[in-house]
Each structure stands twice: as C-alpha cells, then as structure tokens.
LUMKE-806405 format. One line per field, with one value per residue: residue number from 0; x, y, z of N, C-alpha, C in turn. Coordinates in steps of 0.05 Angstrom, whole numbers. Example, Ala and Ser with C-alpha at 12.3 -4.5 7.8 and 13.67 -1.06 7.14 Angstrom:
% residues 2
nuti	c(0/1);
n_px	c(264/257);
n_py	c(-114/-45);
n_pz	c(156/142);
ca_px	c(246/273);
ca_py	c(-90/-21);
ca_pz	c(156/143);
c_px	c(264/258);
c_py	c(-66/1);
c_pz	c(156/157);
% end
This chain:
% residues 317
nuti	c(0/1/2/3/4/5/6/7/8/9/10/11/12/13/14/15/16/17/18/19/20/21/22/23/24/25/26/27/28/29/30/31/32/33/34/35/36/37/38/39/40/41/42/43/44/45/46/47/48/49/50/51/52/53/54/55/56/57/58/59/60/61/62/63/64/65/66/67/68/69/70/71/72/73/74/75/76/77/78/79/80/81/82/83/84/85/86/87/88/89/90/91/92/93/94/95/96/97/98/99/100/101/102/103/104/105/106/107/108/109/110/111/112/113/114/115/116/117/118/119/120/121/122/123/124/125/126/127/128/129/130/131/132/133/134/135/136/137/138/139/140/141/142/143/144/145/146/147/148/149/150/151/152/153/154/155/156/157/158/159/160/161/162/163/164/165/166/167/168/169/170/171/172/173/174/175/176/177/178/179/180/181/182/183/184/185/186/187/188/189/190/191/192/193/194/195/196/197/198/199/200/201/202/203/204/205/206/207/208/209/210/211/212/213/214/215/216/217/218/219/220/221/222/223/224/225/226/227/228/229/230/231/232/233/234/235/236/237/238/239/240/241/242/243/244/245/246/247/248/249/250/251/252/253/254/255/256/257/258/259/260/261/262/263/264/265/266/267/268/269/270/271/272/273/274/275/276/277/278/279/280/281/282/283/284/285/286/287/288/289/290/291/292/293/294/295/296/297/298/299/300/301/302/303/304/305/306/307/308/309/310/311/312/313/314/315/316);
n_px	c(315/261/230/181/154/109/107/87/48/71/104/91/101/98/70/85/64/60/97/86/39/51/56/29/-43/-41/-64/-118/-132/-126/-159/-210/-205/-211/-267/-293/-285/-293/-253/-203/-155/-112/-113/-98/-46/-15/-21/-33/-12/38/11/-43/-36/-19/-65/-97/-143/-138/-77/-72/-104/-78/-30/-33/-54/-14/28/3/-1/50/72/43/68/109/95/49/7/-27/-12/47/64/56/91/146/152/177/156/113/100/69/79/42/-5/7/-1/-51/-43/-9/-44/-77/-40/-24/-67/-110/-153/-188/-162/-196/-232/-191/-177/-229/-236/-190/-200/-244/-217/-180/-213/-238/-198/-178/-224/-220/-168/-184/-211/-172/-116/-64/-2/57/124/188/244/311/362/387/371/321/301/311/289/232/207/215/183/131/134/126/76/68/60/95/88/105/152/211/258/328/346/304/242/178/144/79/26/-10/-6/19/46/87/112/132/169/203/236/253/289/300/354/411/385/392/367/303/244/196/134/104/49/-22/-44/-46/-33/-38/-48/-91/-120/-144/-185/-237/-241/-228/-277/-309/-282/-293/-341/-343/-314/-346/-373/-337/-308/-257/-200/-152/-85/-38/14/64/43/65/55/43/26/56/97/86/72/14/-32/-88/-137/-183/-164/-121/-150/-179/-137/-117/-158/-150/-97/-100/-102/-64/8/59/99/148/201/197/171/220/255/226/230/290/291/263/298/307/339/339/303/245/224/156/129/115/178/235/236/229/266/314/313/317/371/401/382/386/437/474/427/403/382/324/290/233/221/207/185/233/266/249/272/320/293/273/317/335/290/295/345/342/296/250/218/157/131/86/39/34/77);
n_py	c(696/657/600/556/496/441/372/329/267/205/211/191/140/78/84/135/178/164/180/233/236/232/286/344/357/335/286/293/331/307/263/295/320/268/252/291/283/233/192/153/183/171/113/103/129/106/50/28/-9/-7/-15/3/58/74/81/126/162/157/174/222/258/242/265/320/325/316/353/399/390/388/432/469/462/490/541/561/602/642/690/685/649/686/727/702/674/678/659/608/543/486/421/386/352/376/431/443/443/486/528/526/540/588/616/617/578/556/508/460/463/457/403/379/392/362/309/306/313/269/225/236/238/183/154/175/149/101/82/73/33/66/105/133/152/169/205/203/249/273/321/363/384/344/301/312/315/263/231/250/229/176/181/194/241/296/303/320/369/376/398/404/361/322/298/276/226/213/165/113/39/13/52/67/22/18/62/43/8/39/91/160/189/205/201/170/143/106/107/75/101/102/113/112/124/170/223/293/300/292/245/255/290/281/289/346/368/351/378/431/437/429/469/515/526/544/601/631/666/718/706/710/705/701/663/609/587/520/523/556/575/625/682/684/731/728/698/671/659/629/579/567/557/508/470/465/450/395/368/383/397/395/450/449/464/516/540/535/569/619/624/631/677/711/716/667/646/599/538/506/441/414/356/296/303/307/296/340/379/351/360/416/422/407/442/492/514/534/549/542/475/439/384/366/307/277/285/294/328/377/413/429/456/498/528/539/572/611/635/645/667/723/780/775/815/846/799/812/838);
n_pz	c(730/748/716/716/701/676/669/621/592/600/637/686/739/768/836/843/867/920/965/975/998/1052/1067/1096/1086/1036/1020/1034/1003/947/955/956/901/877/886/859/807/799/800/829/855/894/901/843/842/878/889/838/777/724/675/684/697/650/618/587/611/662/671/659/694/739/733/733/779/811/797/813/871/883/868/903/952/950/939/970/962/911/906/924/881/835/858/854/809/746/694/667/646/615/591/539/573/614/613/631/685/689/675/720/763/744/748/711/711/767/818/823/781/734/744/734/678/663/674/635/590/584/583/538/498/506/488/431/422/417/372/329/324/356/366/395/386/406/372/375/365/300/245/245/193/167/187/200/149/129/165/156/100/111/132/182/240/267/320/376/382/406/416/432/400/395/371/372/344/318/301/265/285/249/219/253/257/207/213/252/225/183/199/205/171/208/257/319/351/367/402/434/463/530/518/506/446/390/401/394/340/280/293/345/337/348/404/415/397/439/480/466/478/536/559/553/597/632/666/655/684/671/665/726/721/669/615/580/515/487/428/397/426/448/496/526/548/552/593/568/519/531/548/499/468/500/487/425/426/435/385/356/341/398/411/440/434/418/464/495/471/479/535/537/514/549/592/621/682/714/717/739/749/762/802/765/761/710/659/623/655/630/575/577/597/555/514/540/553/617/640/710/733/764/781/811/843/888/957/980/950/960/992/964/924/943/958/908/886/926/911/855/840/824/822/777/751/704/670/614/599);
ca_px	c(289/256/210/165/144/95/109/70/37/91/125/83/108/76/75/98/48/60/115/74/15/57/57/2/-60/-42/-84/-140/-136/-126/-190/-229/-207/-223/-292/-307/-278/-295/-226/-192/-127/-97/-102/-76/-21/3/-19/-37/13/48/-7/-67/-38/-15/-88/-99/-166/-123/-53/-74/-115/-55/-4/-41/-54/17/41/-8/8/80/78/32/85/128/79/19/-17/-24/7/70/73/61/113/170/158/174/139/103/89/67/78/18/-30/17/-10/-74/-31/4/-65/-84/-20/-23/-96/-128/-172/-186/-151/-218/-238/-173/-179/-250/-227/-166/-212/-261/-197/-168/-233/-244/-175/-176/-242/-214/-147/-194/-221/-152/-90/-45/17/77/153/211/264/332/377/378/363/290/295/312/268/202/199/219/158/110/131/113/47/67/58/117/67/120/178/217/284/348/350/281/220/161/127/51/12/-22/18/31/62/107/130/150/188/226/249/266/294/307/383/422/372/407/347/273/242/169/130/85/19/-43/-53/-29/-41/-32/-54/-115/-134/-156/-206/-265/-235/-231/-309/-319/-274/-300/-371/-333/-301/-363/-383/-313/-302/-222/-185/-123/-64/-23/43/67/36/75/36/50/20/77/116/77/62/-13/-41/-115/-151/-201/-145/-107/-168/-184/-110/-112/-178/-143/-76/-100/-101/-42/34/68/125/166/226/192/172/248/263/214/243/315/288/254/320/307/369/334/278/241/203/146/129/136/198/255/237/231/296/331/311/328/400/411/375/389/461/474/408/402/352/320/266/218/214/194/186/263/275/233/288/332/274/266/341/334/274/313/374/338/268/250/189/156/123/57/38/34/106);
ca_py	c(694/627/584/537/477/419/351/309/241/189/222/174/115/65/91/160/196/153/198/259/234/240/311/354/360/331/267/305/346/288/252/316/320/245/253/309/277/203/176/148/190/158/86/104/142/91/23/17/-19/11/-16/17/84/80/87/166/173/157/187/254/275/234/279/346/328/314/378/419/388/388/461/481/460/517/570/563/619/653/714/672/645/711/744/691/654/693/648/579/525/454/402/374/356/392/459/450/447/511/540/530/553/621/630/620/565/549/476/444/460/443/374/368/389/345/284/303/312/243/209/242/221/154/151/176/135/72/82/64/27/88/107/155/141/190/201/217/259/280/346/369/388/314/284/322/307/235/226/258/214/150/187/200/269/303/312/342/383/384/410/391/338/304/297/254/218/201/153/84/18/6/70/64/-4/26/78/24/-8/61/112/180/193/220/192/154/110/105/98/73/116/92/128/98/136/183/245/322/291/289/225/268/310/279/298/372/373/345/397/456/439/428/495/536/533/557/629/635/692/721/693/729/698/696/632/605/563/495/525/571/587/656/689/686/741/727/672/661/652/602/559/562/540/486/454/465/437/367/353/400/389/413/461/455/476/546/547/542/594/642/622/643/708/725/719/652/635/576/523/485/426/398/328/277/317/296/294/370/385/339/377/446/417/413/466/515/515/559/553/518/460/423/367/352/278/268/308/298/348/404/435/443/471/520/540/548/593/636/643/650/681/749/794/770/832/838/773/819/850);
ca_pz	c(731/744/701/727/682/688/653/603/596/597/664/707/746/793/861/842/886/949/984/976/1014/1080/1074/1111/1071/1009/1017/1035/974/926/958/949/874/869/895/838/780/797/793/852/847/917/886/821/848/901/882/809/762/701/653/695/698/624/612/584/625/687/669/657/716/756/726/735/806/819/787/830/896/893/866/926/976/950/930/984/954/886/908/922/852/818/859/849/784/724/671/673/617/616/562/536/594/637/608/648/708/689/674/743/775/738/760/694/722/796/812/817/746/721/747/723/654/652/671/611/567/587/575/510/485/510/471/408/415/416/341/308/341/344/387/389/389/405/355/388/342/274/237/239/166/154/206/193/116/133/177/131/82/120/141/211/253/284/345/394/372/435/420/437/386/402/360/375/323/324/280/273/294/218/216/273/253/188/226/265/202/164/211/185/173/231/281/337/368/361/427/433/486/545/514/486/429/374/415/381/315/268/308/365/326/364/435/410/397/468/501/459/496/565/566/551/626/649/670/658/690/657/681/739/711/642/608/552/503/467/408/389/447/453/518/527/568/560/600/552/499/544/548/475/461/513/470/405/428/438/359/346/355/415/402/461/424/420/491/508/458/493/561/533/506/570/607/645/699/729/708/760/742/782/803/768/741/699/626/614/658/614/550/583/604/529/499/552/570/634/662/731/730/782/779/833/837/913/974/984/928/965/1005/944/908/961/956/882/889/937/896/827/836/819/814/750/733/688/650/589/592);
c_px	c(279/232/201/150/134/96/85/64/68/112/116/91/93/83/86/92/51/77/99/48/24/53/32/-22/-61/-59/-111/-151/-144/-157/-212/-232/-221/-252/-307/-304/-285/-279/-216/-158/-107/-91/-83/-51/-4/7/-19/-9/14/25/-36/-61/-27/-40/-96/-119/-156/-97/-58/-81/-90/-35/-13/-46/-27/32/27/-1/31/88/68/52/105/119/52/1/-7/-7/39/85/77/88/141/173/153/155/133/94/81/68/55/0/-16/11/-34/-65/-20/-20/-72/-64/-15/-52/-113/-156/-165/-177/-172/-226/-217/-176/-205/-247/-207/-178/-229/-243/-189/-194/-236/-223/-174/-198/-235/-187/-161/-206/-194/-130/-68/-26/35/104/169/237/289/353/369/370/336/285/297/290/241/192/195/192/133/113/116/84/46/65/80/99/78/148/194/243/304/352/330/256/207/143/99/38/1/3/31/56/88/126/144/173/215/241/267/270/310/341/392/409/385/390/319/262/208/157/109/58/5/-57/-38/-39/-27/-33/-83/-133/-150/-180/-233/-264/-235/-264/-319/-307/-283/-332/-362/-327/-321/-374/-358/-316/-273/-214/-156/-101/-44/3/45/64/48/65/49/53/45/94/107/69/37/-21/-73/-126/-166/-183/-131/-123/-178/-159/-108/-136/-161/-119/-78/-100/-79/-17/43/94/138/190/222/187/198/262/253/223/270/310/275/277/319/339/363/306/272/215/187/141/108/160/219/259/246/259/317/333/327/362/414/408/378/414/467/456/410/377/347/293/258/210/199/197/218/273/264/251/306/318/272/292/342/316/287/335/364/311/266/222/179/140/94/58/40/61/119);
c_py	c(664/623/562/521/448/396/333/282/225/191/201/150/102/72/120/181/189/171/225/256/233/266/322/362/350/306/276/318/324/272/268/318/293/241/268/301/249/180/176/153/175/133/89/111/126/61/7/9/-1/9/3/46/95/92/121/173/175/175/214/271/268/264/309/349/329/341/396/412/391/418/473/478/479/538/562/578/628/673/705/666/669/727/730/673/676/683/617/566/497/440/381/381/374/425/466/457/478/531/546/545/581/632/632/608/557/515/455/439/453/411/367/370/366/318/284/301/281/223/210/228/195/143/148/156/105/62/66/55/46/87/130/142/170/186/216/222/261/309/348/370/362/300/288/316/277/219/232/239/186/157/191/233/276/319/326/345/391/396/396/357/315/316/276/249/208/188/127/67/13/28/73/47/1/46/63/17/12/89/133/183/213/214/168/129/125/92/96/87/102/110/111/107/158/216/271/312/292/269/234/287/304/289/335/379/367/366/428/458/438/451/519/544/543/588/637/667/697/714/716/729/693/668/631/577/547/504/535/582/616/656/698/706/746/699/656/646/623/578/550/546/517/469/450/447/405/355/366/396/410/421/469/466/509/555/554/564/616/643/637/671/725/727/692/642/603/564/501/465/409/369/316/291/300/300/324/384/374/350/401/442/419/430/492/517/540/562/531/508/447/407/357/324/263/293/312/318/374/424/447/457/499/541/553/579/619/653/654/670/708/758/792/793/827/811/786/829/828);
c_pz	c(733/731/712/702/691/661/644/608/585/625/682/709/768/820/865/861/919/971/990/989/1043/1085/1078/1085/1044/1001/1015/1007/947/931/954/917/860/868/870/813/777/789/821/854/870/907/861/822/864/898/855/792/736/681/659/695/673/615/605/600/655/689/670/679/740/759/736/769/821/817/809/861/906/884/892/950/972/946/948/969/923/889/912/898/835/825/852/826/764/696/677/645/628/589/563/556/615/637/621/677/705/686/702/767/766/741/740/702/752/793/809/792/732/721/732/691/643/655/644/587/564/579/547/487/482/486/439/399/404/388/327/330/336/372/379/402/390/387/369/362/317/271/232/212/149/166/199/163/114/143/164/110/90/133/170/216/266/308/369/384/397/439/429/425/390/387/365/353/327/299/284/275/268/215/227/269/230/194/235/246/186/181/193/187/192/255/297/341/363/385/430/462/500/544/497/466/413/377/397/351/308/286/328/362/343/391/427/415/426/482/497/478/526/571/565/577/645/645/675/669/675/677/698/732/687/636/583/544/482/439/392/400/452/485/515/547/575/571/585/526/502/539/524/462/471/497/442/403/424/405/343/355/379/409/422/454/425/446/502/495/473/519/560/532/533/596/632/654/709/721/731/749/759/778/778/752/733/666/620/624/642/584/557/588/575/513/511/572/591/650/680/727/756/778/805/834/863/928/983/973/939/975/979/925/922/961/932/878/901/921/865/819/835/816/786/737/722/670/620/581/573);
% end
C-alpha cells in the first residue's frame, strides 16, 4: 500500500520551485494561484532568498503549491489518486495539501485558505518573539516533562526520536543551556513563530471565520489527521481539524503508527521532500521511501507507484 505525504514549514529552500517551472502547465497554474491569493509564488519560489521565504505568510502558500504541482505530475486526475494511493497525510501546513489531494477542498480553495492561515499565523507570531527547536534523541517520557518545566510546548511529536519544542525566545535559550537527559542535539528551526501552541490562538479565530464559506467534500482517499493519527472520513471534520491544529501539537508519530496499521509498504513525499521520508526510514523499517525533490525524481516516483500502489478502497475502511 502506498502512502503519500506532504511536508511542512521549514522544508522550503531558496529557488526550490525553479526546476518545476520547466514542466508544461506548472507556471500557468502557479500564476493563476498567485493572482487568486495576492502573492507571487513564481518569484518567491525561484528568486527570493532564505529570509524572504522564511516569512510564514510566504512559506505556507509556497509549500502547499509545491506539493500540489508535484503531486499532479504523478496523479493528473482525482480518479488516479483515489485508485492508486492508500492513504494521505500532511505535516502541519502540509495537511492543506493533503486535503486538496484527497478531494476535501478544490485546489484553489486550499490555496486561498493557506494564504489566510499564513497571514494569521504570522500576525499571531509578531505579538511575542517566539520560535521552535528540534530535539534529536531522548525518551519522550523524559523530554516532554523537561520541556513543560521550561514553559515550552512539545509542538511536534514526530516519532523516530524527534520532538519539536515551541515557545518564547527566552524559553528556547534556556533549553539550549539545559537539554533534557538523553537528547543528543537541539537545532533551531527556520520558522518565525511558536506554531501549534497557545501563541497561535488568534489565528484559530481567523480561520474559524474563513472556513464558513467552504463546502468541503468527504475525502475519496483515507485522510490521516495530525491531531491523533486518526483516519477522518468526513470532509467537514477534516476542515475543523485543520482550524484547530494551528494551536495544537502535531502528532506525526501517531500518523506513522496509523500508516503501519493500514499496512503501508511504500511512502512517497511530494516536493519539497526529504524531512518526512527521513522520519519514516527510522520509524517504519522495511517501508520503501522516496522524496520528490525535483522533476528528476519523477521517473523513480512513477516506478514506485507502479510497484507499490494498490486500490485504496473506501476512505472509511
């Protein structure tokens, strides 16, 4: 069974969309979305520097756009996706790409929503100087209480020995000086806020208003949620979870447990891939993984799909 996943914020790098523009229709689609959301995706995906694309309001639409255009090279129609992919999920903002790919939202609606999400989260992040840091190694039963003692939130529980802490600059500085026992390394992330914490509560209110105009459909492929790793069969519930997830921890560890329970044999990460396949290699031994980093990876991805994809069945199964 093939699982498709979409990466979250921090996966972007300067110029990462450049090679994709050579493919037929990609630049036209990006320009169409750019006009719809008031953000030049082509510029930011090709010519912008690292600081410009670190901006939450820019990074989030860029990542969802990249996930969608790269996935559509492999699954041109919704019927192809539903027939070949057994389950889909996204990490943090990648959940909006997963929602579009599983048919919950039209692509343009997903792009419009992610633009609002990015702007709202950037505004919430500007209230207090906050950030995130990845802790590598350590037992969660030791790491989590240590973070809470410092006033930090375990915002992403990623599995494979990785937890991401989020909080104020002062709290993160204290963490750098006082690592939990067993943690090998603390790495500051290229994000501009304490996402998936109470600091994002104002963004939740904005998104609650924004989604009222949407008419979500039920997913045609199993949608695995960051909230608890659950398979969500209702499009309305998917959207409500997308809203609430902004201020709650990402449980990617539970998503990977669900992939295992569903019988995953291969995992494909859409562009800009790498982070989630790295976690899967450690947490899902024996599962074939492939990260789409550029169009040069498309042939290998097609071979993976041909070998491992199987009819997905009902999303509710």
